[in-house]
N, C-alpha and C positions, 0 to 999 in steps of 0.2 A: 344502548343497554343503561338500565338503571343504575344510579351509582352506588346504592346500597347493594344490590346483587352483584355489582363488581367488587366492591370492598369484601363482601362475604366469600367471594370465590378466591380473591387474592389471600385472605386470611385462612381459608381452609387449605389452601394449596402450601402456604407457608407452615402450617402446623403438621401436614403430611410430610413435608422436606425435613423439618425439625424432629418428627418422630423417627423418620429412617435414619438420620444422621445419630441420633441416640442410640437407636438399637445396632447401628454399624459399630459404633464404639464399644457397646456391651459385648457385642458377639465377635470382636476382633477384626472386623473389616467389613466393606459393602457386600463382598462375595458371600461371606459367612451370614451375614443378615439376611441375605436372599434365601440362602438353603435353610437357615433356620426356620423362616416363614413357609417355605415351600413343604417342609415336611412336618413341623410341629402343628401348624393350624388345624389340618384336618383332624387330628388327635386330641385337641385340647377341649375338655370338657370337665364339668364338675360331678364328682361321684355322688352316690346317694347312700353311702355307708354311713351308719348312726355309730355312737360310741358304744362299744360292747359287742357289736356284730362281728362275724368271722369276715376275714378278707377273701374276696374271691380266689379260685385257685389259678395259679398261673405256672407256666414252664419256665424256669430260669436256667441260667449258664452259671456252673460253679466258678471258683476263682481260678480252677486250672485252665480254663477256656475250652475244655472238651466235653467235660460231664454234664449232662442237663438232668434236672430234677424238678418235681412239682413241689409247691410250697407244703402241701399236706404230707408229703412224705418226710419232712424235716422238722415239723413242729412237735409232732408226739404228745399234743396237749399241752405244751409248755409255750410260753411267749416266744415270737421270732422277731428278731428287728432286721429289717432290710435296709441297707444304706444304699442308695443312689447316688453316684457321684465320682469324679476322678480324683485320685489322690497321687498325683504324680509329682 
């Protein structure tokens, strides 16, 4: 095997392991990192919205956990702020 190819393979493998360890630390553990990759990667994409365009309509769950509503039902021509995150 060519030495350059061997060192390239070793370097690439080291980077993959380093990225996985970093992701595991950020996600909270190796199992969480695998689950995050499994569920997040198929849905990751960049949107095509421009400044000033209306947001696409989506069905959301209210804070009570039972009520569902569409974005267009709540904004009534006014700005609507959606916060995605966990506040525990």
